[in-house]
N, C-alpha and C positions, 0 to 999 in steps of 0.2 A: 194187504193189506192191502178174490178175485176178482184203482182207482182205482181192491179192491178192488189199493190195494188196491173182480171185478175187477191193480192195481192195479185200477181201475182201470183200460180197457176199455174202435168200438170196442168195448170192453173186452173185456176183455180179459183175458186171463193170461197169464204167463209170458213173461219176457224171455223165458227159457227158450234156448235154441233159436234166438233171433226174433222172438216175439215180444220185444221190450215194451212196445206201446200197449200190447194186450195186458201184460202183467201189471203195467203201471196203473190200470184201472181196477185191478182185483184187490189190491191190498192197501189202497190209499185210505185216508180217514173217511172216504165216502162208502166204505164197505162195512156191513152190519155185524158182529158177534165178538167184539173185543172184550173179553172178560176182565181185562185190566181196569175197565171202567164200570164193571158191574155194580159197584156200590155207589156210583156217582149219579144215580137218578136223583133229581132235585127233591126238595122237601115235599112230603106227601100232603101237607096242609094246604098248599096252593091250589087254586082252581085250575091252573094250567101247569102241568108237571112236564119237565123236559128231561131228556136223557138219551141213552144209546139204544140200539136195537134190543127189544125186549125178548128174552127167552121165556119159556113157559113159566118158570118160577117167578119171573118179574110180572108177567101178565096176571098170575094168581094174586100177587101182592097188590098190584094196581087195582084189580077188581074189588079186592077186599077193602080197599081204601076209597071206594066210591067212583072210580073211573068208569065212564060210560062210553067214551069215544076215544079212539086212537087215531092220531094224525101221523101218517107215515110219509117221509120225504124220500124214501128209497126210489130209485129209478129202474123200472122193469126193462129199460133198454140196455142195461148193464146185466149180462148173464148172471153174474154172482148175486147181484141184488134182486134179480128176478126170482131166483130160487128162494131167497130169504123172504121175499114178499109173499110168495105162494104159501110158505109155512106160516107166516104171520096171519094171512087171510084165514087159513084153516083154524088157527088157534083162536082168533077173534070170534069166528063162528061157534067154535066149541064153548067158549066162555060167554057167548051172547053179548059181545061188545060190537059197537059200530066201528068200522074201519074206513077211513078216507085216505086216499093216496094222492099226493101232489108231488110228482116226480121232480127232483132237483139233483143234478149231478155236479160233482166237483172233484178235483184232484189237488191234494195238499191245499185245500181252501180256494183253489182257482176255479171259477165257474165254468161249466161246460154247457153249451146249448143256449139258444135264444129264449127258451122257455123258463130258464132259471128264475129270473126276476118275476115273470108273470105268475108262475106257480107259487113262489114265495108269498106274493100278494094274495093269491087265491087261498092259500093255506091260512093266512092271517084273517081273511074275510070269513072263512068257514069257522074259525075259532071264535071270532067276535059274535057270530050268529048262533053258535051252538049252545045247547042247554046242558047243564051238568058238567062234571069234571072231565078234563081232557089230558091225554098223554101225547106229547109232541116229541117225535124222535127222528134222527137220521141214522147213520151207522154208529159213530162214536158219540154222538151228542155234542159235537164241537162246532163244526163249521156251518152246516146248513141250518141247524136249529137256531144258531146265533143270528142268522139273517132274518128269520121269521120272528124271533124274540125281539129284535130291534123294532120291527114293524108293529108288533103288539104293544110295546112300551110307548110308542108315539101315540097310541090310542088310549093310553092310561089303563091298559089291561095288565093286571098283575101276573107275573110269571115266576115260577119257583126258582130258588137259588140252590146250587149244588150242595149236597150234604157234606161233601169233603171240600177242602179249600181248592178253589179253581186253579190256584197257582200250582198245586201238586198235580192236578189233573192235566193241565196244559204242559207241564214239564215232561210228563211221560209221553204225551202225544207228540211233543216236539222231537224227542229222541227217535220215535218211530218215523216221523215225517222225514227227518234227516237221513235215517237209515235207508228209507225207500229212495230218496233222492240220490244218495251215494250209489246205491245198487244200480239204478237206471243209468248212471253216468259211468258205470264200470269200475267204481272205486269200492271193491269188495271189502278191503281191510277197514276202510272208514265206515262202511255199513256195519261191520261187526262191532266196531268200537261203540257206535251209537246203540246197537242192540244190547251190548254188554252193560250199558249205562241204565237200562231198564231193570228195576229191582226184581220184578217177577215177569217173565216173558209171557205175554198174552198169546192166544192162538194165532193171531195175525203176525205177531213178531216171530213165533216159532216157524210159521210158514215162510216168512221172508228169510229167516236164518237157513232154512232147508234149501231154498233156491240159491242162496249165496254159496253154501257148501257144495251143492251139486254143480254149479258153474265152475267151481274150483277143482272139481274132480274128487271131492271128499265124499264118496258115496255113503260110507257107513255113518258119518256125521250127519249127512243130509237125511238119511233114513231115520236116524234117532229123532231128529227134530220133527219130521213129518209124522212119525208115529206118536210123538207127544201131542202134536196138534190134533191128530185123529182121536186120541183119547179125550181131549178137552171138548171137542165138538164132533161127536160121532155121526151126526146127521148131515154134516157138510161134506161136499164132494172134494174140495181142494186138497186136503191132505192125501186122499187116495190118488189123486193125479200125481202128486209129488212122489209117492211111493211107486206108482206105475213107471214114472220116468227114471227113478233109481234103478228099477229092474231092467228097464230098456237099455240104460247105459251099460249095464253088466251083461247085456244080451241074454238075460233070463226071460225069454219071450213068454213062457207059460205063466210065470208070476205076473209079468206086466199085463198080460191079457186079463187076468183075474181082476186086477185093480181097475183097468179101463172099462171092462164090461160092467163092473159094479156101478161106476159113475153113470154109464149110459142107461142103466136100468132106471135111475132116478131122473136123468136129464138126457133125453134122446138126442138133443141138439147141442150137447157140450162139445165145442170145437176142439178143445185140447184132448179130450178122451177119444174123439173120432180120429183126430190126427195120430194119436198114439196107436190106435188099432190099425190105421193105415200103414204106419211104420213097421208094425209087427208083420202084417201081411206082405209088405214089400220085402222084408228080410227073408220071409218064407217062400219068396218067389210066387206068391199067389196074387199075381198082378191085377187080375180083374177085381178081386175083392179089395185090394189095396186102393185101386182107383175109385171104387164106390165109396169107401170110408173117407178118402181124402176130398172127394167132391162134396160129400156131406159136411165135412169140416169147413170147406170154403163157403158153403151155403150159409153157415152160421157166422163165419168170419172171413170176409172176402179178401182180407189182407194177410192171411196166415202164411207167414214166410216159409216155414218148413213144408207145409202141405203143397204150396206152389212149386217149391224146388223139387220135391219128390215126384210130383206128377210130371214135371219136365223130364226127369230121369227115366220114368216109366215110358213116356212117349218115345224116348230115344233108345229104348231097349229093343233089340231085334226080335 
């Protein structure tokens, strides 16, 4: 939640196996597809509608209600959000909607990058000049859209209010935020307590639960959570990564290769999948191939701890 949660992660993906900064960007509230907020798109009657990352059913509903432009605040510099943005661009083209992207990145509401404020202002400017109804979104529809919403309201531009009570929405987000924070700090039991407080686990929460279980060595529990997340969002790579690392921990290399290969098919530069393949080849003593995969992983994420460590071991191998 791949900062996304991208948690969020340079993003990043997976604190697993020493890549805490990477996982921190993958599942933070800056990450796109949390169905726990699916019903929390703001009232359709407004000219500027706000909400979370729109799946195809949301885009259909928005188009049916007169939306002509989507303003996305996802940041393509975050691998997880880059994948989601590509999907969104394709859907916008399919449904003949204009899509404008003003990248803004944050972790648990904390701004990342000098461009955050500039792009928030640029998004507000674009909305002010646009004709027709607009859908404004980030990942969850909480932190980044709030920044742009405040700018719009200073210009007397009406913005929709959430159809559910914002207090309910924020409470669920708060539990996930705290769970992510606890996980990054190594407090797995506290992370689980916060996740258990969520009435219905979202895909992002299921992912986080899976990584917590995996770090504790509870492979079957981790696999169950990753499998549930994969069922909820079959087009997203992160659950497959989790399942791949479950198989890797059990030294089931054939199974792990299937999962990592599937991710690489859709995202050839996915650092975690490339690292996973590198680990498989290393265990198979296919060191030339392992080196190639690990170098590719480092090309995507220069700080990948496990890839760096494994390459050092390979260089030290007779």
